[in-house]
N, C-alpha and C positions, 0 to 999 in steps of 0.2 A: 502493499499500499505505500502511496506516495505522499500522502496527507498525513501530517503529524498537530500535535497540541499545540495551541496558538495561530495557527495558521488562520488568515482570513480567506473566506470560502464565499461561495455564490450558491444558492440553490438553482438548481436547472429543472427540476420536476416536483410535482405534487404541489398542495396546498399552499405551500409557501415560496412557488416560483417566482425566482428574481428577488428575495430579498438576500441580503448580507448580514454575516455573522462571522464570529470566531468561535473555533473549536476548543472546547473546553477538556474533551475526553476521545479518545479512540479506542475501538477494540477490535484487534487486527486479526483474532482468529473469527470475529463473525462477519471481517469487513465493513465494521460498521462506525459513525463519528455522531458526536453529540455538540450541537451547535447551541451555541449561548442564545438563548433567547427565542428560536424557532423551534417547530415541530412539538407546540404543547398541548399537552394532554392533562385532564383532568384526574386528581386523584384523591380518593378519599382517605382521612385522617380517623384513624378511630380514637375514642376517648381512652387518655391512657390511667386517668383517677376517677373515683366516682363521679365527682360532681362538676368535673370538665366536659365541654360539648364536645363533640364532634366537626370537622370542617373538612372542607373541600379546596385540593392544595393545587397550583398547575404545576408540573412537572414538565420537563422538557425531555423527549423521547429519542432514543438513537433513531438515526437516518441510513441508509445505506451509502457507502462511499462513492457508488458510481450515481447517484444522485445530488452530487455535489462536484464544485470544480473550485479552482485557486482562482481567487480575486487577483488580477494585476495590479 
């Protein structure tokens, strides 16, 4: 994989097509990357204590490396 952590990339396919971001984490075995602020999904957070409420958090999900290219 030619991408590494800290590279600036452009999403070339999918719902975030055309957006730019910075790579936060790389998964070379799965050929996927996590781009800062892109490919967001909602994940539910269970309450940890009895009096605490659960919540919904936005989390960055991995995107396949073939769907991004390095920004020039």
